[in-house]
C-alpha positions as CSV (number, residue, x, y, z in Angstrom):
1,M,3.3,36.6,50.7
2,I,6.4,38.2,51.5
3,N,6.6,41.1,53.7
4,V,9.5,43.2,51.5
5,R,9.7,45.9,54.3
6,L,10.3,43.2,57.0
7,E,12.9,41.6,54.6
8,A,14.8,44.9,54.3
9,Y,14.3,45.6,58.1
10,K,16.3,42.4,58.7
11,I,18.8,42.9,56.1
12,I,19.5,46.4,57.2
13,L,19.9,45.8,61.1
14,K,22.4,42.9,59.8
15,V,24.7,44.8,57.8
16,I,24.8,47.8,60.4
17,S,25.1,45.5,63.3
18,K,27.8,43.4,61.9
19,N,29.6,45.9,59.8
20,I,29.1,43.7,56.6
21,F,28.3,44.3,52.9
22,S,24.6,44.0,51.9
23,D,24.9,42.6,48.3
24,K,25.0,38.7,49.2
25,L,21.7,39.3,51.4
26,L,20.0,41.1,48.7
27,H,21.0,38.8,46.3
28,Q,19.5,36.1,48.1
29,M,16.4,37.8,49.1
30,T,15.8,39.0,45.8
31,K,15.8,35.4,44.5
32,K,13.3,34.3,47.1
33,I,11.0,37.5,46.1
34,N,11.1,37.0,42.4
35,Q,10.6,33.1,43.0
36,A,7.3,34.4,44.6
37,G,6.3,36.3,41.7
38,E,6.6,39.6,43.5
39,R,8.9,42.5,42.8
40,S,12.3,43.3,44.6
41,D,12.7,47.1,43.9
42,L,11.3,48.3,47.3
43,L,13.9,46.0,48.8
44,Y,17.0,47.6,47.1
45,V,15.4,51.1,47.7
46,L,15.1,50.5,51.2
47,V,18.5,48.5,52.2
48,K,20.6,50.7,50.3
49,G,18.9,54.0,51.1
50,V,18.9,53.6,54.8
51,I,22.3,52.4,55.1
52,K,23.5,55.4,53.1
53,M,21.3,57.7,55.1
54,Q,21.6,56.6,58.4
55,T,23.8,59.7,59.9
56,N,20.9,61.8,58.3
57,L,18.0,60.0,59.6
58,E,19.5,59.7,63.2
59,Y,19.8,63.5,63.2
60,I,16.3,63.9,62.3
61,A,14.8,61.2,64.6
62,S,16.5,62.5,67.6
63,G,15.0,66.0,67.1
64,Y,11.7,64.7,67.7
65,T,12.7,63.5,70.8
66,D,14.8,63.7,73.9
67,P,18.2,63.5,71.9
68,K,20.2,62.1,75.1
69,K,17.1,59.7,75.8
70,F,17.5,58.7,71.9
71,S,21.3,57.8,72.0
72,N,20.3,55.2,74.2
73,T,17.6,53.8,72.4
74,N,18.3,50.1,71.2
75,N,19.7,50.1,67.6
76,K,16.7,47.6,66.7
77,I,14.1,50.2,67.6
78,K,16.5,53.0,65.7
79,I,16.9,51.2,62.3
80,L,13.0,50.7,62.1
81,L,12.3,54.1,62.5
82,Y,15.1,55.2,60.0
83,M,13.4,52.8,57.5
84,G,10.0,54.5,58.5
85,L,11.4,58.1,58.1
86,Y,13.5,57.1,54.7
87,Q,10.1,56.2,53.0
88,L,8.5,59.8,54.0
89,I,11.4,61.8,53.2
90,Y,12.5,60.0,50.2
91,C,10.1,58.0,48.4
92,D,7.4,60.1,47.2
93,Y,5.5,57.6,45.6
94,I,4.9,55.8,48.9
95,P,1.7,57.1,50.5
96,Q,2.3,58.6,53.7
97,H,-0.1,56.2,55.6
98,A,1.6,53.3,53.9
99,A,4.9,54.1,55.4
100,V,3.7,55.0,58.7
101,N,1.3,52.0,59.2
102,E,3.7,49.2,57.5
103,T,6.4,50.2,59.9
104,V,4.4,50.4,62.9
105,A,2.9,47.0,62.0
106,I,6.4,45.8,62.0
107,A,7.5,47.4,65.0
108,K,4.4,45.6,66.8
109,K,5.0,42.0,65.5
110,M,8.5,42.3,66.4
111,Y,8.7,44.4,69.6
112,G,5.2,44.7,70.8
113,E,2.6,47.7,71.6
114,K,4.8,50.1,73.3
115,V,7.7,49.9,70.8
116,A,5.1,50.4,68.0
117,N,3.5,53.2,69.6
118,F,7.1,55.1,69.8
119,I,7.7,54.7,66.7
120,N,4.1,55.9,65.4
121,A,4.3,59.0,67.6
122,I,7.6,60.1,65.9
123,L,6.7,59.2,62.2
124,R,3.4,61.3,62.5
125,K,5.4,64.2,64.4
126,H,7.9,64.4,61.5
127,I,4.6,64.5,58.8
128,R,3.3,67.3,61.1
129,E,6.6,69.2,61.7
130,E,8.4,68.2,58.3
131,K,11.0,71.4,58.6
132,I,14.4,70.3,59.1
133,E,17.2,72.5,61.1
134,Y,20.3,71.5,60.0
135,P,23.5,72.6,61.8
136,S,25.1,76.0,60.5
137,E,28.8,74.8,60.2
138,T,29.7,73.6,56.8
139,L,31.7,70.6,57.9
140,D,28.8,69.4,60.4
141,R,25.8,70.3,57.8
142,I,27.1,68.7,55.0
143,S,28.1,65.4,57.0
144,V,24.6,65.4,58.7
145,K,22.7,66.4,56.0
146,H,24.1,64.1,53.1
147,S,25.2,61.5,55.4
148,F,29.0,61.0,55.4
149,P,31.5,60.9,58.1
150,K,33.2,64.1,58.7
151,A,36.8,62.8,57.9
152,I,35.9,62.1,54.5
153,I,33.9,65.4,54.2
154,E,37.0,67.2,55.5
155,K,39.4,65.6,53.0
156,W,37.0,66.3,50.1
157,I,36.5,70.2,51.2
158,E,40.3,70.2,51.2
159,Y,40.4,68.6,47.6
160,W,37.3,70.3,45.9
161,G,35.9,73.3,48.0
162,E,32.1,73.1,49.5
163,K,30.4,73.5,46.6
164,D,31.6,70.3,44.8
165,T,32.1,68.2,47.8
166,E,28.0,68.6,48.1
167,R,27.7,68.0,44.8
168,L,29.7,64.9,45.2
169,C,27.7,63.8,48.1
170,I,24.6,64.3,46.5
171,Y,25.4,62.2,43.5
172,Y,26.4,59.5,46.0
173,N,23.0,59.4,47.5
174,Q,21.2,58.9,44.5
175,S,20.4,55.5,42.9
176,P,22.6,54.5,40.5
177,N,22.1,54.0,36.7
178,L,23.1,50.5,35.3
179,H,26.1,50.5,32.7
180,I,26.5,47.7,30.2
181,R,29.7,46.5,28.4
182,I,28.8,45.2,25.0
183,N,30.7,41.8,24.4
184,T,31.9,42.7,20.9
185,C,33.0,39.0,20.4
186,A,29.4,37.8,20.5
187,T,27.3,41.0,19.0
188,N,27.6,44.7,18.3
189,K,26.4,47.8,19.4
190,R,23.6,48.3,16.9
191,R,22.2,44.9,17.4
192,L,22.2,44.9,21.0
193,I,20.6,48.4,21.5
194,E,17.8,47.0,18.7
195,Y,17.3,43.6,20.7
196,L,16.9,45.5,23.9
197,L,14.2,47.7,22.5
198,R,12.4,44.9,21.6
199,R,12.1,43.9,25.0
200,E,11.2,47.4,25.8
201,I,14.5,48.2,27.5
202,I,15.8,51.6,26.6
203,V,19.6,52.3,26.6
204,I,21.6,55.4,25.8
205,E,24.9,55.4,24.6
206,S,27.9,56.6,26.5
207,E,30.1,59.1,25.5
208,A,33.0,57.8,27.2
209,S,33.2,54.6,25.7
210,E,32.3,52.9,22.3
211,N,31.5,49.6,24.2
212,I,29.3,50.9,27.1
213,L,25.4,51.4,27.1
214,I,23.4,53.0,30.0
215,T,20.1,52.3,31.6
216,D,17.7,52.6,34.6
217,Q,16.0,49.6,33.8
218,A,18.4,47.1,36.1
219,R,15.9,44.7,36.7
220,D,14.9,44.2,33.2
221,V,18.3,43.7,32.1
222,L,19.7,41.3,34.7
223,N,16.8,39.1,34.0
224,D,17.1,39.2,30.5
225,V,18.3,35.9,28.4
226,S,20.8,37.8,26.4
227,F,23.0,38.5,30.0
228,S,22.9,34.8,31.0
229,E,23.9,34.2,27.3
230,G,26.8,36.3,27.1
231,Y,26.1,39.2,25.1
232,F,27.0,42.0,27.6
233,S,28.3,42.4,31.3
234,I,27.7,44.5,33.8
235,Q,30.7,47.1,34.3
236,D,30.9,50.8,35.2
237,V,32.4,52.9,32.3
238,S,35.1,54.3,34.6
239,A,36.1,50.6,34.9
240,A,35.8,49.8,31.3
241,L,38.2,53.0,30.6
242,V,40.9,51.7,32.7
243,V,41.4,48.7,30.4
244,E,40.8,51.1,27.3
245,L,43.7,53.3,28.5
246,M,45.7,50.0,28.6
247,K,44.8,49.0,24.9
248,P,45.3,45.6,25.0
249,E,46.2,43.8,21.4
250,Q,45.6,40.6,19.9
251,N,48.5,37.4,20.6
252,E,49.8,39.7,23.5
253,S,50.6,38.1,26.7
254,I,48.9,40.1,29.6
255,L,49.1,39.7,33.4
256,D,46.3,41.1,35.7
257,L,47.4,40.6,39.2
258,F,44.5,41.5,41.2
259,A,41.9,40.0,39.0
260,A,38.7,39.6,40.9
261,P,35.6,40.6,40.6
262,G,37.0,40.0,37.1
263,G,35.2,43.1,35.0
264,K,38.8,44.2,33.7
265,A,39.9,41.0,33.1
266,T,36.9,39.8,31.0
267,Y,37.0,42.9,29.2
268,I,40.8,42.7,28.0
269,A,40.2,39.1,27.2
270,E,37.2,40.6,24.8
271,L,39.4,43.4,23.3
272,M,42.4,40.8,22.6
273,R,39.5,38.9,20.6
274,N,40.2,35.5,22.5
275,T,43.6,35.5,21.1
276,G,47.3,35.5,22.8
277,E,47.2,34.9,26.6
278,L,45.8,36.7,29.8
279,I,47.1,35.5,33.1
280,A,44.5,36.3,35.8
281,V,45.6,36.1,39.4
282,D,43.5,36.6,42.4
283,K,44.0,35.2,46.4
284,F,40.8,34.5,46.8
285,P,39.2,31.1,45.4
286,N,35.6,32.1,46.0
287,K,36.1,34.9,43.8
288,I,38.4,33.0,41.1
289,K,35.0,30.8,41.2
290,K,32.8,33.7,40.3
291,L,35.5,34.9,37.2
292,K,35.3,31.4,36.0
293,R,31.4,31.5,35.8
294,A,31.6,35.0,34.1
295,V,34.4,33.4,31.7
296,E,32.2,30.5,30.9
297,R,29.4,32.9,30.2
298,L,31.0,35.2,28.0
299,K,33.1,32.1,26.2
300,I,36.4,33.5,26.9
301,T,39.1,30.9,25.7
302,N,42.3,32.7,26.4
303,M,42.3,33.4,30.0
304,K,44.0,31.1,32.5
305,L,43.0,31.8,36.2
306,H,45.2,31.3,39.2
307,A,44.0,31.2,42.6
308,N,47.2,32.4,44.6
309,D,48.5,35.7,46.2
310,A,49.8,38.2,43.6
311,F,53.1,38.6,46.1
312,K,53.6,34.8,45.7
313,F,52.8,34.7,42.0
314,G,55.8,33.3,39.7
315,P,57.5,32.4,38.2
316,M,58.8,36.3,38.2
317,A,60.3,37.2,34.8
318,P,60.1,40.2,32.6
319,A,57.8,38.4,30.1
320,Y,54.5,39.8,29.7
321,D,53.4,42.9,27.0
322,R,51.1,44.5,29.5
323,V,50.6,44.2,33.2
324,L,47.6,45.5,35.2
325,L,47.6,46.5,38.5
326,D,44.0,46.9,40.0
327,V,44.7,47.3,43.6
328,P,42.9,47.2,46.9
329,C,42.3,50.6,47.7
330,S,39.9,52.9,49.8
331,G,36.8,52.7,47.5
332,W,35.9,56.2,47.8
333,G,35.1,56.5,44.1
334,V,32.3,53.7,44.3
335,F,30.0,54.9,47.3
336,Q,27.0,55.4,45.2
337,K,26.8,51.7,44.7
338,K,28.3,50.3,47.8
339,A,26.5,51.9,50.5
340,E,27.9,50.4,53.4
341,L,31.7,51.3,52.4
342,R,31.2,55.0,53.5
343,W,31.1,53.9,57.0
344,Q,33.9,51.4,56.8
345,I,36.5,54.0,56.8
346,N,38.5,52.0,59.5
347,Q,40.7,50.6,56.9
348,D,44.4,51.0,58.3
349,M,45.7,53.5,55.3
350,K,49.1,53.4,56.1
351,E,48.8,49.7,55.3
352,L,47.0,50.2,52.1
353,I,49.3,52.3,50.7
354,K,52.3,50.0,51.8
355,L,50.6,47.3,49.9
356,Q,49.9,49.4,46.9
357,K,53.3,50.4,46.7
358,K,54.5,46.9,47.2
359,A,52.3,45.8,44.1
360,L,53.7,48.8,41.7
361,D,57.1,47.4,42.3
362,L,55.9,43.8,41.8
363,G,54.1,44.3,38.7
364,S,57.0,46.3,36.8
365,K,59.2,43.3,37.5
366,F,56.8,41.1,35.3
367,L,57.0,43.5,32.4
368,R,59.3,43.2,29.3
369,P,61.1,46.1,28.1
370,G,59.2,48.2,26.0
371,G,55.9,46.7,27.8
372,I,53.1,48.6,29.4
373,L,52.1,49.1,33.1
374,V,48.9,50.1,34.3
375,Y,48.0,50.9,37.7
376,S,44.2,51.8,38.7
377,T,42.1,52.4,41.8
378,C,38.3,53.1,42.3
379,T,39.3,56.0,44.9
380,L,39.5,59.5,44.9
381,N,42.2,59.7,47.4
382,K,45.1,61.3,46.0
383,E,47.4,59.7,48.2
384,E,46.6,56.5,46.8
385,N,46.6,57.8,43.3
386,E,48.9,60.5,42.1
387,A,51.2,60.5,44.7
388,Q,51.5,57.0,44.6
389,I,52.5,57.1,41.1
390,E,54.9,60.0,41.3
391,N,57.0,58.0,44.5
392,F,57.2,55.0,42.0
393,L,58.5,56.7,39.1
394,N,61.0,58.5,41.3
395,R,61.9,55.0,42.2
396,N,61.9,53.7,39.0
397,P,63.6,55.8,36.1
398,E,62.9,53.0,33.6
399,L,59.2,53.6,33.5
400,T,57.8,56.7,32.1
401,L,54.1,57.9,32.4
402,E,52.1,57.6,29.0
403,S,49.3,60.7,28.5
404,A,46.3,59.0,29.3
405,E,45.1,61.7,26.2
406,Q,46.1,59.7,23.8
407,F,44.0,56.8,24.8
408,I,40.7,57.9,26.0
409,P,38.5,61.1,25.7
410,K,40.2,64.1,27.2
411,E,37.6,64.9,29.5
412,F,38.1,61.7,31.5
413,T,41.7,62.5,32.2
414,E,43.9,65.0,34.4
415,N,47.5,65.6,34.2
416,G,48.0,62.9,32.2
417,Y,45.9,60.4,34.1
418,L,42.7,58.7,33.7
419,K,40.6,60.5,36.5
420,T,36.8,60.3,36.7
421,L,34.9,62.5,38.8
422,P,31.1,60.9,39.7
423,F,29.0,64.1,39.7
424,Q,31.3,65.3,36.7
425,N,31.5,62.2,34.6
426,N,28.3,60.4,35.6
427,S,30.4,57.3,36.7
428,D,32.2,55.7,39.5
429,G,35.3,57.6,40.4
430,A,38.4,55.9,39.1
431,F,42.0,56.7,38.7
432,A,44.6,55.1,36.2
433,A,48.2,55.6,34.9
434,R,49.8,54.0,31.9
435,M,53.4,53.8,32.1
436,K,56.0,52.3,29.8
437,K,59.3,50.6,30.3
438,K,62.2,51.5,28.5
439,V,63.4,49.4,25.8
């Protein structure tokens, strides 16, 4: 029998100590657990939850012992303690005795009696003294309570004020629903809803997109044969809206220069009804392999894949009807799903902005007169979004912004751009601009 808590602990330790993403490790362990005929739900809850809430858990744990001594405690022990506290604070369905005893048992097995006694004492102290006093200063309180770096909270307060910043943090710390994009080349909405209902999978229709369904039964959906047979893909509605803003038409020639992992590219192909030509470029061969598998699963026939650096792709000619630039970005919009990303804020923002600028200039050169250029990110950072587009349009007067309201529902737009705010739109955060080249 697999000890799910122990496996969760090993993944969390690896992710935090090596500053890596958890998804691959989770996928591998989930496979093993499922093959053993057990449920993997707790694995995801603990791994994603502890990684998200580590600042909050550290603050709480240090309050039950000498903070100075605690700061020098080995990370291996701290993380085990966080896992126990996370179950006590955030997992109402787990009995307190199970949360404590299982964590202490792992501590004893891995690190001996002394460490097990230390963890047992702190977890039981928390049960006795449950009330937590957070810092009184707003920036510190939001950062500690909701477990985000201060630099990000500071920026969000500047953008949206304290109240909405807190709402955004709360949204990101919830477990995400699963968004299903219907493959309209293989089925239709009514048939897919009826099929899923027969499998006891409840879905609701998205208000933002005709082709998106939402469910909280992720495990059932992903294990269903209809997924492997290509009747739907997993894609957040905010990403689907980017493609709907682009509005690809049949028999067009379209270029996607940063295509992986391929959710937008495959949706473009479906909306083109497998006609015309879609060129999908990405510099990472392993990502192109994944995209190839999705193309095969969805039975897409109009896409050509290129494992190539976008900036070296050619020949360069103004030949494409539409160009998509879904550029690398800081990822502030996907903090709900990518638990680790909030802590990986050591990106060189200047370099990122420089790359986005270069991508915009490159993409426009591939566009035929009268063609459509769509720039998109999964961030809420205005420097990567509005400021980037304003500067680009000032440099390139032959392109003009087309109002997003003409193509997607108004409530997902702002000042002519596609813009989703997670706590308002129940989606990831996304930004996109649609620009037309003069004839």
